[in-house]
Structures are given as structure tokens and as C-alpha cells.
Steps between C-alpha positions, in 0.01 A plus 500: 500500500680813380538789741410816310525764774559563869439802724442573870524131590246401233614258230309471172503185287328390183467134408597368159253215477168672552354474151166389643445814710294759312573797727837674474650484848812469710584360841607718792676372814561693820570391859368148454186613317428450133241619253417467134434850371354603164683751283255767618585435866198292604571207731391177333605258774690505827573810705767748599525731796327833417821703471663244269183476291498877462861490372413221255196685367698822457772307316242338270353842410843624393599210276331410175795264456306247708277431199799478268657245733172308515502477119863390506426231760208365296737474201761324717743790453736631769345756731645846548579657834266786596625796701412501868270747668693827546 
């Protein structure tokens, strides 16, 4: 599972083998919590602490590259690193 970004203790990953999932999303991990989050910042599954979730949602708003990486993953192409939250 490629790590595509990290900031404020949050690590963001995107799986390669998720061709069957129709919603563009990534996985966020922080302090033992994990969540699947859509490209628009909505939590699809799991949970994060409120502060970490806020950081993740702000990051998602700033980066259209999430969708580009989703397309790359679905084509089994290498994913690109996305800048962290400033």
C-alpha cells in the first residue's frame, strides 16, 4: 500500500488493488485509528480523532491530485507523492 503523504502525525495511503471500489478514496491513519476517506473528505468507513479528521479533510480540499492518483491506481500505475498539509 503506497504512502502518498504524511503530515501532523497523519499518514495517507492509497491501495493499488482496489479496482472494485467505485468511490475515489484514500486511507488515513493516526494514533491507532484509521479511516477510509473519499476524495471530497467524507469518511466512508472507520474513524479518526476530530482534530486528525479536520487535518485530513483540509488536505483533501487542497489536492486535486488525489483523483489523479486514484486514476493511476486503477490503471496499476505508480502513485505520486502529494504534498503534506502546510
